[in-house]
C-alpha positions, 0 to 999 in steps of 0.5 A, a space after each residue: 288677923 291676917 288680910 286676904 288677897 282682895 280689895 274691893 270698893 264701895 258704893 257710897 259714903 258708909 258701907 251698906 249692910 252688904 258691903 260690911 258682910 263681904 268686908 268681914 269675908 277672910 278673903 278681903 284685905 283692903 278697900 279702895 276709895 273713889 270721889 263717891 265715897 267723900 263728902 267731907 273730911 269728918 265723913 271720910 274719917 268716919 268711913 275709914 274707921 267703919 271699914 276698919 271696925 268690920 275686920 282688923 287689919 284691912 287696908 285702905 288705898 286710893 288713887 290720889 296722884 294729883 291733877 285729874 286723878 285726885 279723889 278728895 278735894 274739900 279740906 285737902 290740898 289741891 295737887 298739880 299733874 306730875 307733869 308740872 313736876 317735869 316742867 320744872 325739872 327742865 330749868 330747875 332740877 333741884 327745885 323739882 326734886 324739893 317740890 316732888 318731895 313736898 307734894 309727896 309729904 302733903 298727899 301722905 300726911 292728909 291721907 293718913 290723917 283721915 285713915 287712908 293708908 296709901 295711895 297708888 302713886 307714883 305714876 312711872 310710865 314715860 310719856 311718848 305723847 300717845 297715851 291719853 289716859 296717861 297724858 300729864 299724869 306722867 312726870 316727863 318723857 325722860 326716864 332720868 327725870 321720872 326716876 329722880 322725881 318719883 324718888 323725891 316724891 316717895 320720900 316724902 310720902 315715906 316721911 309721913 307714914 305712907 307706902 308708894 305703889 309704882 304704876 303701870 309696869 312696865 309701862 303704859 305710856 307707849 300705847 294709844 289705847 286706854 285699858 279701861 275700854 280696850 286691850 292695848 297692845 304695845 309691840 316694842 321688843 324687850 330692849 326697847 322697854 328696857 332702855 326707857 320704861 323699866 329705868 325708873 323701876 330699876 332706880 326705885 326698887 331698894 330705894 323706897 318703892 314698896 309697891 307696883 301695880 302692872 299694866 292691862 297691856 300686852 307686849 307680844 314681843 316679850 310675852 302673849 299674856 297682859 303684865 298683870 297676868 305674865 309670869 315672865 313680867 312679874 316672876 322673871 323680870 320684876 322679881 328676878 332681874 329687878 330684885 323686886 321684894 315688895 307688893 304687887 297689886 292688880 290694876 282693876 280686874 273690871 277694866 277691858 284690859 283685863 278681860 282676856 282671862 275670863 270672868 272676874 274669878 278667873 281674872 283674880 286667879 290668873 293675877 295671883 298665879 302670875 304673881 300679884 299678892 292683891 287683886 283689885 275688883 272695882 264697880 263690880 258688886 255682884 261679882 264680889 262675893 263668888 270672888 271671895 268664896 273662890 279664894 278663901 283659902 288665900 291670904 295676903 303675905 303678912 310681911 307685904 301686907 305690913 309694907 303698905 300699912 300707914 304710920 303715924 297717928 290719925 285724926 286732927 293733924 297737930 302742929 307740923 312745920 314741915 307740913 305747913 311748908 310743904 302745903 305752902 310750896 305746893 300751893 304756890 307751885 299751883 298758883 
């Protein structure tokens, strides 16, 4: 069954009867999980099985970057913030690359063992020291380091069976405002953005990056619309100039940065028309069904859905020397 273009969230540890009805809607293509959906590894595996029991082919995703954005804890390895990899890079680039790959492997192996297809990671934003919402989620203030470390992290994710999503295209690190509660405006011109923020994307496209999430940020020197609603950014630049042919996910449409397009349905239509393949709507259960009905005739391109689908067996992990070594490396780095 072909997935739809909408990714929704759930309120608790298991889907309610109303949520199950939504998951069976043809416009739904996936579920994003949060900390509120996690109690234990056993419960998480049961939850992901229950999600897929409602409709075959649903994708299950999570923000599990490490640091302050790690949704699952008990039974999962604690992942340090990506900034720690950038700090190691300064004195030991080879060691930082190896640790980044080990980190990606651990993240993916543990998510896949519990039925989660992928994490919305890595963060490719350049740390200009301005954005508190990005902060230590960014690898570095150097595009070269970001590209190298994220490439290694993506290699680890891929080796353990998970896709990757680079965010927040073209870059959220320059603006002070937080797009969760504001509409940030980045006043730089395209040449400035291209010389810094776009460099990691240019390096990673064609080298394993399977997904991209645009920012709810307006770059008025390029286009008057936020990147996630902009055909200029998504079609002309990301697809055209940079040659990206993977899956484009909107950021959460309930964020304030997305409000310029109107209500949830108008936001979703604007994102899809601009070039997003899948739209996320979180923390807005009252708006979900109307959105699904408005998008009933749309679907997620089968190839782009498959790009994001996890690979490998689910359930309890068997002996895996690479996983054990990777966990040791990550734990030692975090100590």
